[in-house]
N, C-alpha and C positions, 0 to 999 in steps of 0.2 A: 706309526710304529705299532706293530701288532705282535709284541713279544713280552708277555707279562713278567718274565724273569729279568728283563733288561732294566738298567738304571741309567737315566740320562741326567747329567749334571752340567750346569753352566753352559748351556747352548744359547747363542745370541743370533737371532734372525733379524737382519737389518735391510731396510730399503728394498722391500719386495713389493712389486705392484702387479696385481692381476687385473686384466681388462674386464673380465666377466665375473660372475658370481663364483664363489668357492664351492667345489663339490664336497660332499660329506667326507670328513676325515676323522680318524680315531687315534688317540694316544692311549695305548694299553700297555703301560710300563710305569715304573716309578720315575718321578721327575722332580728335580730340585734345581732351581735357578735357571728357569727358561725365560728368556726375554724376547718379546716381539716388538721390534723398534721400527716405527714408521712403515707398517705393513698396510697397504691399501688394497681394497677389494671393490671393484666396480666404482672407483672414484671416491670411496669412503674409507677413512682411517679405521682400522680394526682396533677396538678398545676392550674386547673381551672374546672369549672362546666362541660365543654364538656368532659374532661377526665373521669369524673364520670358518664357520660351520664345522667346528672341531668338538668332538666328544672326548672328554678326558675321563678315562675309566680306571686309571691306576691311582696310586697314592701320589698326589701332586702338591708341592709346596713351593712358595717363592716364584710364582708365575706372574710376570708383569707385562703390561702393554704400554708402550710409550708412543707419544705423538711427536712428529717433527715440530720443533719450535718455530 
């Protein structure tokens, strides 16, 4: 997302599996309540933005990373 004026609220990304490494991504918007639930990159569970190769450049709060139980 490359739109600094945008606001993202309550997004839930779930059960996404990438076979290879994640390319560089940017979140340039305000974000509140973003959940990454059971996201796997090259066989590893993503537990933070670095695992997703994600640069968060806007105001971000309540971002969580959940692993499959």
